[in-house]
C-alpha positions as CSV (number, residue, x, y, z in Angstrom):
1,M,109.7,-60.6,-108.2
2,N,108.0,-63.9,-108.5
3,E,106.3,-64.2,-112.1
4,R,102.8,-65.1,-112.7
5,R,102.4,-69.0,-113.7
6,L,99.7,-70.5,-115.2
7,I,98.9,-73.9,-114.6
8,S,96.6,-76.7,-117.0
9,S,95.3,-79.8,-116.2
10,G,94.7,-80.1,-119.9
11,S,90.9,-80.0,-119.9
12,K,89.7,-79.3,-122.5
13,F,87.3,-76.4,-121.1
14,E,90.0,-74.7,-120.3
15,A,90.8,-73.5,-123.8
16,E,87.2,-73.2,-124.7
17,I,86.4,-71.1,-122.3
18,G,89.8,-69.2,-121.2
19,Y,90.7,-69.9,-118.0
20,S,93.7,-71.9,-115.7
21,R,93.1,-74.7,-113.8
22,A,95.9,-72.9,-111.3
23,V,97.8,-69.8,-111.2
24,V,100.5,-69.1,-109.2
25,D,101.6,-65.5,-108.0
26,G,103.5,-64.5,-105.4
27,D,103.0,-66.6,-102.5
28,Y,99.6,-68.0,-103.2
29,V,98.3,-70.4,-105.7
30,W,94.6,-70.1,-106.7
31,V,93.1,-73.4,-108.0
32,S,89.8,-73.0,-109.9
33,G,86.6,-74.8,-109.2
34,T,87.4,-78.4,-109.8
35,T,85.0,-80.8,-110.8
36,G,85.0,-84.6,-110.6
37,Y,86.1,-85.2,-114.1
38,D,88.9,-87.1,-114.6
39,Y,90.7,-85.4,-117.3
40,A,92.8,-88.1,-118.8
41,T,89.9,-89.7,-119.9
42,M,87.0,-86.8,-119.9
43,T,85.1,-89.0,-117.8
44,I,82.8,-88.4,-114.6
45,A,81.7,-90.7,-112.3
46,P,77.8,-90.5,-111.1
47,D,78.4,-90.9,-107.5
48,V,79.1,-87.8,-105.5
49,V,81.7,-89.5,-103.0
50,A,83.7,-90.6,-106.1
51,Q,83.5,-87.5,-108.0
52,A,85.0,-85.4,-104.7
53,E,87.9,-87.8,-104.5
54,Q,88.4,-86.7,-108.1
55,C,88.4,-83.2,-107.1
56,F,91.0,-83.7,-104.8
57,A,93.3,-85.8,-107.4
58,N,92.9,-83.1,-109.8
59,I,93.4,-80.4,-107.2
60,S,96.2,-82.2,-105.6
61,R,98.2,-82.1,-109.4
62,A,97.8,-78.8,-109.6
63,L,99.1,-77.6,-106.6
64,A,102.1,-80.2,-106.9
65,E,102.7,-78.6,-110.0
66,A,102.6,-75.0,-108.2
67,G,105.1,-76.4,-105.6
68,C,102.8,-77.1,-102.6
69,T,100.2,-79.7,-101.3
70,L,97.0,-80.2,-100.0
71,D,98.6,-79.4,-96.4
72,D,99.1,-75.6,-98.0
73,V,95.5,-75.1,-98.7
74,V,94.2,-72.0,-96.5
75,R,90.6,-71.6,-98.0
76,V,88.1,-73.8,-99.6
77,L,85.0,-73.2,-101.5
78,T,82.8,-75.9,-102.1
79,I,79.5,-75.9,-104.4
80,V,77.3,-79.0,-104.1
81,P,74.0,-78.4,-106.2
82,R,72.1,-81.0,-103.6
83,R,72.3,-80.7,-99.9
84,E,72.0,-84.3,-99.5
85,D,75.2,-84.8,-101.4
86,W,77.6,-82.4,-98.9
87,E,77.5,-85.2,-95.9
88,P,78.4,-88.1,-97.3
89,C,81.6,-86.3,-98.9
90,W,82.5,-84.7,-95.1
91,P,84.9,-88.1,-94.6
92,V,86.5,-87.2,-97.9
93,F,87.6,-83.6,-97.0
94,R,88.7,-84.6,-93.8
95,K,90.8,-87.1,-94.9
96,H,92.6,-84.3,-97.4
97,F,92.2,-81.7,-95.3
98,G,92.4,-82.8,-91.4
99,K,96.2,-81.6,-91.0
100,A,95.4,-78.1,-93.0
101,R,92.0,-77.4,-91.6
102,P,91.4,-74.4,-94.0
103,A,88.9,-71.6,-93.9
104,S,85.6,-73.0,-95.5
105,T,82.9,-72.1,-97.2
106,L,79.7,-74.5,-98.5
107,I,77.3,-73.2,-101.3
108,H,74.2,-75.0,-102.5
109,A,74.1,-73.8,-106.1
110,G,73.8,-75.4,-109.8
111,L,76.8,-76.8,-111.7
112,Q,77.9,-76.1,-115.3
113,T,76.0,-79.6,-116.1
114,D,73.6,-81.8,-114.0
115,I,75.9,-85.0,-114.0
116,M,78.4,-82.5,-112.1
117,R,77.6,-82.9,-108.4
118,I,80.3,-81.2,-106.5
119,E,83.1,-78.4,-107.5
120,V,85.5,-77.5,-104.9
121,E,88.0,-74.6,-105.4
122,V,91.0,-73.7,-103.1
123,T,93.7,-71.0,-102.1
124,A,97.0,-72.3,-101.0
125,R,100.1,-70.5,-99.7
126,L,103.5,-71.8,-100.9
127,P,105.7,-73.2,-98.4
128,K,108.6,-70.9,-97.0
129,K,111.9,-71.6,-98.9
130,G,114.7,-72.4,-96.2
């Protein structure tokens, strides 16, 4: 039986709000909605493409700690407040998801602060052992 395991990025938001960056349970890894914050410096770039790249860096770290990679992602949910911000991010998504090609949904909605221009949530399946 697999144990439930919590993964933290070290973001102050996780402790303040009461959630984990990712949860490993069974064969799956659920990664919380992840923004473009660099958690080491608690800074965020103003550019949406730079934020998207940082989202993937943050997600990749959580997946690595869980025992998988972006190639194991089966589902992605992306939220952008501004419709015009989505298309410039396509090359970033293609670069990181070109192999996995997960099922995907895009939502246009407000985020926690106006500086946040993209948020990405993923579900991955741990690789089979053996």
